[in-house]
C-alpha positions in Angstrom: -0.1 0.1 -0.1 2.7 2.1 0.5 5.3 1.6 -2.2 6.2 4.6 -3.5 7.5 3.2 -6.8 5.8 0.6 -9.1 9.4 -1.6 -8.8 9.1 -1.4 -5.2 5.3 -2.5 -5.3 6.1 -5.3 -7.6 9.4 -6.0 -5.3 7.3 -6.3 -2.4 5.2 -8.1 -3.8 7.5 -10.7 -4.5 8.6 -10.8 -1.2 5.3 -10.8 0.1 4.4 -14.1 -2.5 7.8 -15.6 -0.9 7.1 -15.2 2.9 3.4 -16.8 2.3 2.7 -18.1 -0.8 4.0 -21.6 0.1 2.1 -22.2 3.2 -1.0 -20.0 2.5 -2.0 -20.2 -1.7 -5.4 -19.8 -1.1 -4.9 -16.8 0.6 -2.1 -14.8 -1.0 -4.2 -15.7 -4.7 -7.6 -14.2 -2.9 -5.9 -11.4 -1.9 -4.2 -10.6 -5.2 -7.3 -11.6 -7.5 -9.7 -10.0 -5.3 -7.8 -7.0 -4.2 -4.6 -6.0 -5.7 -5.3 -6.4 -9.0 -8.5 -5.1 -9.8 -7.4 -2.0 -7.1 -4.1 -1.3 -6.9 -4.7 1.7 -8.9 -7.1 2.7 -5.9 -5.0 1.4 -2.7 -1.0 1.8 -3.8 0.6 5.0 -3.4 2.5 4.4 -6.6 -0.7 4.7 -8.7 -2.6 7.1 -5.9 0.2 9.9 -5.8 -0.5 10.1 -9.7 -3.8 12.3 -9.2 -4.2 15.6 -7.1 -5.6 14.9 -4.0 -4.0 17.1 -1.5 -2.7 14.5 1.1 -6.9 13.3 1.4 -6.2 9.8 1.3 -8.7 8.0 4.2 -11.2 6.5 3.4 -14.4 8.5 5.0 -14.6 12.5 5.3 -15.3 12.2 8.9 -11.3 10.5 9.3 -9.9 13.2 7.4 -11.1 15.8 9.5 -10.6 14.3 12.5 -6.9 14.0 11.5 -6.8 17.8 10.8 -8.5 18.7 14.1 -5.6 16.3 16.0 -2.6 17.8 13.6 -3.9 20.9 15.1 -4.0 20.7 18.8 -0.7 21.3 20.5 -2.2 19.0 23.6 -4.7 15.6 22.6 -6.5 16.0 26.0 -7.2 19.7 25.9 -10.9 20.3 25.6 -10.8 22.6 22.2 -14.6 24.4 23.6 -13.0 25.5 26.9 -9.8 27.1 24.4 
């Protein structure tokens, strides 16, 4: 998911296959055919970063706003309604 280049994605996929293919052949096949092959352009950084998204890479707006709010708070226990 976090592979910044297609080459790194291919290398990491190969490493994943080498680590798990012998013991989990069906599971690795499922991951590849159900998720990686059809959706890698939407999931892997190497493809996602080709499009302008203003660093909005979360799956819901609430998660994005929550992350933005947390990034501006200096203390995680701060009650922003009292400040």
